[in-house]
LUMKOL-10266 format. One line per 10 residues: number of its first residue (from 0); for each residue x, z, y of N, C-alpha, C. Coordinates in steps of 0.1 Angstrom, whole numbers. Layout:
NUM	X Z Y X Z Y X Z Y; ...
This chain:
0	219 -469 29 222 -462 41 210 -460 50; 202 -471 51 190 -471 60 180 -461 54; 178 -462 40 169 -453 34 173 -438 36; 186 -435 35 191 -422 37 188 -417 52; 190 -426 62 187 -422 75 172 -420 78; 164 -428 71 150 -427 72 145 -414 66; 150 -410 55 147 -398 48 151 -386 57; 163 -387 63 167 -376 71 158 -374 84; 154 -385 90 145 -384 101 132 -378 98; 127 -382 86 114 -377 82 114 -362 80
10	125 -357 74 127 -343 72 128 -336 86; 135 -342 95 136 -336 108 123 -335 115; 115 -345 113 101 -346 120 92 -334 116; 95 -328 104 86 -317 100 91 -304 105; 101 -303 113 106 -291 118 102 -289 133; 105 -278 138 102 -275 152 114 -277 162; 125 -282 156 137 -284 165 135 -293 176; 143 -292 186 143 -301 198 149 -314 194; 143 -325 197 148 -338 194 161 -340 202; 170 -348 196 183 -351 202 180 -359 215
20	189 -359 224 187 -365 237 183 -380 236; 190 -388 228 187 -402 228 173 -404 222; 169 -396 212 155 -397 207 145 -393 217; 148 -383 225 138 -378 235 136 -389 246; 147 -396 249 146 -407 259 137 -418 253; 140 -422 240 132 -432 234 117 -428 233; 115 -415 230 101 -410 229 94 -412 242; 101 -409 253 95 -411 266 91 -426 269; 100 -435 265 97 -449 267 85 -454 259; 85 -449 246 73 -452 237 60 -447 243
30	61 -434 248 49 -429 254 44 -437 266; 53 -442 274 50 -450 285 43 -463 281; 48 -469 270 41 -481 265 27 -478 260; 25 -467 254 11 -463 250 2 -461 262; 7 -454 272 -1 -452 284 -5 -465 291; 5 -475 291 2 -488 297 -9 -495 289; -8 -495 275 -18 -501 267 -31 -495 269; -32 -482 270 -45 -475 272 -51 -479 285; -42 -480 296 -47 -484 309 -53 -498 309; -46 -507 302 -51 -521 301 -64 -522 294
40	-66 -515 283 -79 -515 276 -90 -509 284; -86 -498 291 -96 -491 299 -102 -500 310; -94 -509 315 -98 -517 327 -101 -531 322; -102 -533 309 -107 -546 305 -97 -557 305; -85 -554 308 -74 -565 308 -72 -569 294; -71 -559 285 -70 -562 271 -84 -558 265; -89 -567 256 -102 -565 251 -102 -565 236; -111 -557 230 -113 -557 215 -123 -568 212; -120 -575 201 -129 -587 197 -139 -582 187; -151 -587 188 -162 -584 179 -161 -594 167
50	-162 -588 155 -161 -597 143 -174 -602 138; -185 -596 143 -198 -601 139 -204 -593 128; -197 -584 122 -202 -575 112 -196 -561 115; -201 -550 109 -195 -537 112 -181 -536 106; -173 -529 114 -159 -527 110 -156 -512 108; -152 -508 96 -148 -494 93 -133 -493 93; -127 -484 101 -113 -483 101 -109 -470 94; -98 -470 86 -92 -459 80 -78 -458 85; -75 -447 92 -61 -446 98 -57 -432 99; -46 -430 107 -41 -417 110 -33 -417 123
60	-28 -405 126 -20 -404 139 -5 -403 136; -1 -402 123 13 -399 120 18 -410 111; 31 -411 111 38 -419 101 39 -410 88; 37 -417 77 37 -409 64 23 -408 58; 23 -403 46 12 -403 37 1 -393 41; -11 -397 43 -22 -389 45 -34 -392 35; -31 -402 27 -41 -406 17 -50 -417 22; -45 -426 30 -53 -437 35 -58 -446 24; -50 -450 14 -54 -459 4 -65 -454 -4; -65 -441 -10 -76 -436 -17 -89 -435 -8
70	-87 -433 5 -98 -432 14 -105 -446 16; -97 -456 16 -102 -470 17 -111 -473 4; -105 -469 -7 -113 -471 -20 -126 -463 -19; -126 -451 -14 -139 -443 -13 -148 -449 -3; -143 -454 8 -152 -461 18 -158 -473 12; -151 -481 4 -157 -493 -2 -168 -489 -12; -165 -479 -20 -175 -475 -29 -188 -469 -22; -186 -462 -11 -197 -458 -3 -205 -469 2; -199 -479 8 -205 -491 13 -213 -499 3; -207 -500 -9 -214 -507 -20 -227 -499 -24
80	-227 -486 -23 -239 -478 -26 -249 -481 -16; -245 -485 -4 -255 -488 7 -260 -502 6; -255 -509 -4 -260 -523 -6 -251 -534 1; -239 -530 6 -231 -539 14 -222 -548 4; -217 -559 10 -207 -567 3 -194 -565 12; -186 -554 9 -175 -551 17 -162 -559 13; -154 -561 23 -141 -567 21 -131 -558 28; -118 -559 24 -107 -551 29 -97 -559 36; -93 -555 48 -83 -561 56 -71 -552 56; -59 -558 54 -47 -550 54 -36 -558 60
90	-26 -552 66 -14 -559 71 -6 -563 59; -6 -555 48 2 -558 36 16 -555 38; 19 -542 42 32 -537 45 42 -540 34; 53 -545 37 64 -547 27 62 -560 19; 52 -568 21 50 -580 13 60 -591 17; 62 -600 8 71 -611 10 63 -622 18; 69 -627 29 63 -637 36 53 -632 46; 47 -641 54 37 -638 64 25 -646 63; 18 -647 74 5 -654 74 -6 -646 69; -18 -653 67 -30 -647 62 -32 -652 48
100	-34 -643 38 -35 -646 24 -46 -638 18; -52 -644 8 -63 -637 0 -56 -631 -12; -56 -618 -13 -50 -610 -24 -60 -611 -36; -72 -609 -33 -83 -609 -44 -95 -615 -38; -103 -622 -47 -116 -626 -43 -126 -620 -53; -138 -625 -53 -149 -619 -61 -146 -620 -76; -137 -628 -80 -135 -630 -95 -121 -626 -100; -111 -626 -92 -98 -623 -97 -88 -619 -87; -77 -613 -91 -65 -610 -83 -57 -622 -82; -54 -627 -70 -47 -640 -68 -32 -638 -64
110	-28 -627 -59 -14 -625 -56 -8 -612 -63; 4 -613 -66 11 -601 -71 15 -592 -60; 21 -580 -64 23 -570 -54 34 -574 -44; 44 -582 -48 54 -585 -39 49 -595 -28; 39 -603 -31 34 -612 -20 22 -606 -13; 16 -596 -19 4 -590 -13 7 -577 -6; 18 -570 -10 20 -556 -6 15 -547 -16; 22 -535 -18 18 -527 -29 4 -521 -28; 0 -517 -16 -13 -510 -14 -25 -520 -16; -24 -532 -10 -35 -542 -13 -36 -546 -27
120	-25 -547 -34 -25 -550 -48 -31 -539 -56; -28 -527 -53 -33 -515 -60 -48 -514 -58; -53 -517 -45 -67 -517 -42 -74 -528 -50; -68 -539 -52 -74 -550 -59 -76 -546 -74; -67 -538 -79 -68 -534 -93 -79 -523 -94; -81 -515 -84 -91 -504 -85 -105 -509 -81; -106 -520 -74 -119 -524 -69 -121 -539 -72; -123 -542 -85 -125 -556 -89 -137 -562 -83; -136 -574 -78 -148 -581 -72 -148 -579 -57; -140 -571 -51 -139 -569 -37 -129 -578 -30
130	-133 -587 -21 -123 -595 -15 -113 -587 -6; -100 -590 -7 -89 -584 0 -81 -594 7; -80 -593 20 -72 -603 28 -61 -596 36; -49 -601 35 -38 -595 43 -34 -605 54; -30 -599 65 -25 -607 76 -22 -598 88; -12 -601 96 -9 -593 108 -20 -595 118; -27 -606 119 -38 -609 128 -51 -605 121; -55 -592 124 -67 -587 117 -80 -595 121; -81 -600 133 -93 -607 136 -94 -620 128; -83 -628 127 -84 -640 119 -86 -637 104
140	-79 -626 99 -81 -622 85 -96 -618 83; -101 -611 93 -115 -607 92 -125 -619 92; -122 -629 100 -130 -641 100 -130 -648 86; -118 -647 80 -116 -653 66 -125 -646 57; -126 -632 58 -134 -624 48 -149 -627 50; -153 -628 63 -167 -630 66 -172 -644 62; -164 -654 67 -169 -668 65 -167 -673 51; -156 -669 45 -153 -674 31 -160 -666 20; -161 -653 22 -166 -645 11 -180 -638 15; -185 -640 27 -198 -635 30 -198 -620 31
150	-187 -614 35 -186 -599 37 -196 -595 47; -204 -584 44 -213 -579 54 -207 -567 62; -195 -563 58 -188 -552 65 -173 -553 60; -164 -550 69 -150 -550 65 -144 -536 67; -135 -533 58 -128 -520 59 -114 -523 63; -109 -517 74 -96 -520 80 -87 -509 75; -77 -513 67 -67 -503 62 -56 -500 73; -54 -488 75 -44 -484 85 -47 -490 99; -59 -487 104 -64 -494 116 -66 -486 128; -62 -473 128 -65 -465 140 -58 -470 153
160	-46 -474 151 -38 -479 163 -41 -494 166; -49 -500 157 -51 -515 159 -64 -516 167; -63 -520 179 -74 -520 188 -79 -534 192; -73 -545 186 -78 -558 189 -91 -561 183; -96 -553 173 -109 -555 167 -118 -543 172; -131 -547 175 -141 -536 178 -144 -529 165; -144 -516 165 -146 -508 153 -158 -500 155; -167 -500 144 -179 -492 145 -177 -478 140; -167 -476 131 -165 -463 125 -150 -461 124; -144 -452 132 -130 -449 131 -128 -436 124
170	-122 -436 112 -120 -424 104 -105 -421 104; -102 -409 108 -88 -405 109 -85 -395 98; -74 -398 90 -70 -389 79 -59 -380 85; -60 -367 81 -51 -357 86 -46 -348 75; -34 -345 74 -29 -335 64 -33 -321 68; -37 -313 59 -41 -299 62 -30 -291 67; -18 -292 61 -6 -284 65 4 -292 73; 9 -286 84 19 -293 92 13 -307 96; 1 -309 101 -5 -322 103 2 -331 113; 9 -325 122 16 -333 133 31 -332 132
180	36 -326 121 51 -325 120 56 -316 132; 66 -321 139 71 -313 150 64 -315 163; 53 -323 163 45 -325 174 50 -336 184; 61 -343 180 67 -353 189 62 -367 186; 63 -375 196 60 -390 194 72 -397 188; 70 -408 181 80 -417 177 90 -420 188; 103 -421 185 110 -418 173 114 -404 171; 111 -395 181 115 -381 180 107 -373 170; 96 -378 166 87 -371 157 78 -381 150; 68 -377 142 60 -386 134 48 -391 140
190	45 -386 153 32 -390 159 33 -405 164; 23 -413 160 21 -426 165 15 -426 179; 7 -416 182 0 -415 194 -1 -400 198; -3 -397 210 -6 -383 213 -19 -378 207; -20 -365 205 -32 -359 199 -45 -363 207; -44 -366 220 -55 -369 228 -62 -382 222; -55 -390 215 -61 -402 209 -72 -398 199; -72 -386 194 -83 -382 185 -97 -384 191; -97 -385 204 -110 -387 211 -117 -400 207; -109 -410 202 -115 -422 197 -121 -421 183
200	-118 -410 176 -123 -409 162 -137 -405 161; -144 -410 150 -158 -407 147 -159 -397 136; -148 -396 128 -148 -387 116 -134 -383 113; -131 -370 111 -118 -366 106 -119 -361 92; -109 -366 84 -109 -362 70 -95 -354 68; -96 -341 65 -85 -333 63 -82 -333 48; -70 -337 44 -66 -338 30 -57 -327 26; -57 -325 12 -48 -314 6 -52 -300 11; -64 -298 15 -69 -285 19 -71 -276 6; -66 -264 6 -68 -255 -5 -79 -245 -2
210	-81 -241 11 -91 -232 14 -95 -235 29; -104 -227 34 -109 -229 48 -98 -227 58; -89 -218 56 -79 -215 65 -69 -227 66; -69 -235 56 -59 -246 56 -62 -256 67; -74 -257 72 -78 -267 82 -77 -262 96; -71 -250 98 -71 -244 111 -64 -252 121; -53 -258 118 -45 -266 128 -53 -279 132; -57 -287 122 -65 -299 126 -78 -295 133; -84 -285 129 -97 -281 135 -95 -277 150; -83 -270 153 -80 -266 166 -78 -278 175
220	-71 -288 170 -68 -300 178 -81 -308 180; -90 -308 170 -103 -314 172 -112 -308 182; -111 -295 183 -119 -288 193 -115 -291 207; -102 -294 209 -97 -298 222 -99 -312 225; -96 -321 216 -95 -335 219 -107 -343 213; -114 -338 203 -126 -345 197 -137 -336 194; -142 -329 205 -153 -319 202 -165 -326 197; -171 -320 186 -183 -325 181 -181 -335 170; -168 -340 168 -165 -349 157 -166 -342 144; -173 -347 134 -174 -340 121 -160 -339 114
230	-158 -328 107 -146 -327 99 -149 -326 84; -144 -334 77 -146 -334 62 -133 -330 55; -134 -322 45 -122 -318 37 -122 -326 24; -110 -329 19 -108 -337 7 -95 -333 0; -94 -337 -12 -82 -336 -20 -81 -347 -30; -69 -349 -35 -66 -359 -45 -66 -353 -59; -74 -358 -68 -75 -353 -81 -71 -364 -91; -64 -360 -102 -61 -370 -112 -73 -376 -119; -73 -389 -121 -85 -395 -128 -81 -403 -140; -68 -406 -141 -64 -414 -153 -49 -412 -155
240	-45 -414 -167 -31 -413 -171 -28 -423 -182; -17 -430 -181 -13 -439 -192 3 -438 -194; 7 -442 -205 22 -443 -208 25 -458 -208; 35 -462 -201 37 -477 -198 41 -485 -210; 48 -479 -220 52 -487 -231 40 -493 -239; 30 -484 -241 18 -489 -249 7 -494 -239; 8 -490 -226 -3 -493 -217 -17 -489 -222; -18 -477 -227 -31 -473 -232 -35 -460 -225; -48 -459 -222 -53 -448 -215 -51 -435 -224; -46 -425 -218 -43 -412 -225 -52 -401 -221
250	-59 -402 -209 -67 -391 -204 -59 -383 -194; -66 -377 -185 -59 -369 -174 -52 -357 -179; -55 -352 -191 -48 -341 -197 -35 -344 -204; -31 -357 -205 -20 -361 -213 -7 -355 -209; -5 -351 -196 7 -346 -191 8 -331 -192; -3 -325 -196 -4 -310 -197 6 -305 -207; 15 -296 -203 24 -290 -212 37 -298 -214; 37 -310 -209 49 -319 -211 60 -316 -200; 72 -315 -204 83 -313 -194 87 -327 -189; 84 -330 -177 86 -343 -172 94 -343 -159
260	102 -354 -157 110 -356 -145 102 -365 -136; 98 -361 -125 89 -369 -116 96 -376 -105; 91 -387 -100 97 -394 -89 85 -401 -82; 87 -403 -69 77 -410 -61 83 -415 -48; 79 -427 -44 83 -433 -31 70 -436 -23; 64 -425 -19 51 -425 -11 53 -417 2; 43 -418 10 44 -411 23 45 -396 22; 39 -390 13 39 -375 11 42 -372 -3; 54 -373 -8 57 -371 -22 55 -357 -27; 56 -347 -18 53 -334 -23 39 -332 -27
270	30 -339 -22 16 -339 -26 14 -343 -41; 22 -353 -45 22 -357 -59 27 -346 -68; 38 -339 -63 43 -328 -71 33 -317 -73; 25 -314 -62 15 -304 -63 4 -309 -73; 1 -322 -73 -9 -327 -82 -5 -325 -97; 8 -328 -99 14 -327 -113 13 -312 -117; 16 -303 -108 15 -289 -112 1 -285 -115; -9 -290 -108 -23 -287 -111 -27 -293 -124; -21 -305 -128 -24 -311 -140 -18 -304 -152; -9 -294 -150 -3 -287 -160 10 -292 -165
280	16 -302 -158 29 -307 -163 40 -297 -159; 50 -296 -168 62 -287 -166 72 -295 -157; 77 -289 -147 85 -295 -137 100 -295 -142; 105 -307 -145 119 -308 -149 128 -313 -138; 122 -316 -126 129 -321 -115 121 -331 -108; 125 -335 -96 117 -344 -87 127 -352 -79; 125 -365 -78 134 -374 -70 125 -381 -60; 128 -380 -47 121 -387 -37 127 -400 -33; 119 -410 -31 124 -423 -26 116 -426 -13; 121 -435 -5 114 -439 7 100 -445 4
290	91 -444 13 78 -450 11 79 -465 10; 71 -470 0 71 -485 -3 84 -489 -9; 92 -480 -15 105 -484 -21 102 -493 -34; 110 -504 -34 109 -513 -46 121 -509 -55; 117 -505 -68 127 -500 -77 135 -510 -83; 148 -507 -86 158 -515 -93 161 -509 -106; 168 -517 -114 172 -512 -128 181 -500 -126; 190 -500 -115 199 -489 -113 191 -476 -110; 180 -478 -102 172 -466 -99 166 -460 -112; 161 -468 -121 156 -463 -133 166 -457 -142
300	178 -463 -142 189 -457 -150 193 -443 -145; 194 -442 -131 197 -429 -125 186 -419 -128; 173 -423 -128 162 -414 -132 163 -409 -146; 166 -419 -155 167 -415 -169 179 -405 -171; 190 -407 -165 201 -398 -166 198 -384 -161; 191 -383 -150 187 -370 -145 176 -363 -154; 167 -372 -159 157 -366 -168 163 -361 -181; 173 -368 -187 180 -363 -199 187 -350 -196; 194 -350 -184 202 -338 -181 193 -326 -179; 180 -328 -175 171 -317 -174 163 -314 -186
310	166 -321 -198 159 -319 -210 144 -323 -209; 141 -333 -201 127 -338 -199 124 -347 -211; 111 -347 -215 107 -356 -225 102 -369 -220; 102 -371 -207 98 -383 -201 98 -383 -186; 95 -395 -180 94 -396 -166 79 -397 -162; 76 -394 -150 62 -395 -145 62 -399 -130; 53 -408 -126 52 -413 -113 38 -416 -109; 36 -421 -97 23 -424 -92 19 -438 -95; 6 -441 -94 1 -454 -97 6 -464 -87; 8 -460 -74 13 -469 -64 28 -472 -67
320	36 -462 -72 50 -465 -75 51 -474 -87; 42 -473 -97 42 -481 -108 40 -496 -105; 32 -499 -94 30 -512 -89 43 -518 -85; 52 -510 -80 65 -515 -75 76 -515 -85; 74 -510 -97 84 -510 -107 80 -517 -120; 68 -521 -121 62 -526 -134 69 -539 -139; 75 -546 -130 83 -559 -134 97 -556 -138; 102 -543 -136 115 -540 -140 116 -537 -155; 128 -537 -160 129 -534 -174 124 -520 -177; 118 -519 -188 112 -506 -192 123 -495 -194
330	121 -483 -189 131 -472 -191 132 -469 -206; 143 -462 -209 146 -459 -223 139 -446 -227; 129 -441 -220 122 -430 -224 108 -431 -219; 98 -424 -224 84 -425 -219 82 -424 -204; 74 -433 -199 71 -432 -184 56 -431 -183; 52 -420 -178 37 -417 -176 34 -421 -161; 22 -426 -160 17 -430 -147 4 -422 -144; 3 -414 -133 -9 -406 -130 -16 -413 -119; -28 -416 -121 -37 -422 -110 -45 -411 -104; -47 -411 -91 -55 -401 -84 -66 -408 -76
340	-77 -401 -73 -87 -405 -64 -90 -394 -53; -96 -398 -42 -99 -389 -32 -113 -383 -35; -114 -370 -35 -127 -363 -37 -130 -355 -25; -142 -356 -20 -146 -348 -9 -150 -334 -14; -144 -324 -7 -147 -310 -10 -158 -304 -1; -159 -309 11 -169 -305 20 -172 -316 29; -184 -316 35 -188 -326 45 -192 -339 39; -196 -339 26 -201 -352 20 -213 -358 27; -222 -349 32 -234 -354 39 -230 -360 52; -220 -354 59 -215 -360 72 -208 -374 69
350	-201 -375 58 -194 -387 55 -204 -398 53; -214 -395 44 -225 -405 41 -233 -409 54; -236 -399 62 -244 -401 74 -237 -410 84; -223 -409 85 -216 -417 94 -216 -432 89; -215 -434 76 -216 -448 71 -230 -453 73; -240 -445 70 -254 -450 71 -258 -453 85; -252 -446 95 -256 -448 109 -249 -460 114; -236 -462 111 -229 -473 117 -229 -486 109; -232 -485 96 -233 -496 87 -246 -496 79; -257 -498 86 -270 -496 79 -272 -507 68
360	-280 -503 58 -282 -512 47 -286 -525 51; -279 -536 46 -283 -550 51 -296 -554 45; -302 -564 52 -315 -569 47 -312 -577 34; -322 -577 25 -320 -584 12 -318 -599 15
């Protein structure tokens, strides 16, 4: 029931309709809280804490998928090329339990996805040797990363609204199309903050851009609220594919020409559907689940039934979804997992310059 209501709200957020009265009242209250917080920070009543090392934040203005996790991975790889020892800080959304925990250290992954959260666990798989710490208190988690692992810079996952830490580089991820949904604040729309908050950004990354015209709406908002802030365009491209029964690498062309039934529980599932089409998979159907959804045996049974009804030869999902279903019983048909990475289409020089300027190469 909750998942259905959440999905209905998300669809409504992407339209231009007027919010219902109760949501509009709640939106006004939320906006008031944001204005109060901004006032307190502006006057020094609330203060951001210095961690002692540079802090890079990857975040967004909206609820839903803009590709933050692949951007965190790209940021870490960029920092490594600059000679840094980066660590990742995450709240660990959806994890079991609380407190501050080390998901991965320099030698191994120490927590499974249910205790770490799906995104930190996925990053630990993609970035072996990079310490990852989860905790609601980002300052304490950051101190753990610096003092225990000697991190020379930390990357803050989903950190744009998190202002208790001083940030040296604030990167905001934005979807190319319908970037602000209906333009309303929570809960009447998907915006976590008004567009004026873009003034705090140091770099904008527009994802899923197909051509120059695709960035018109984000670029217009940047001209008003963040003039002079560089805009980088990027897209997600397949980099690996495997079939879960054998767990062997098949290559990114493995799904080409296969009639597959796809499913995803991510912030922007339609983006995954577009990626499959670009990879040459034949669309036998698509089932959306809520973001961070943990799959059950019943879910997989329902997916198999729909796939068979559509004459599909198998199922296909994202790497992030596989993290949340890999402990479930294997489906009775092939399940393909497609991994993607964020690739910069334009503005690579601006991306690297921003890192070099705010996170200079550490002394040997």
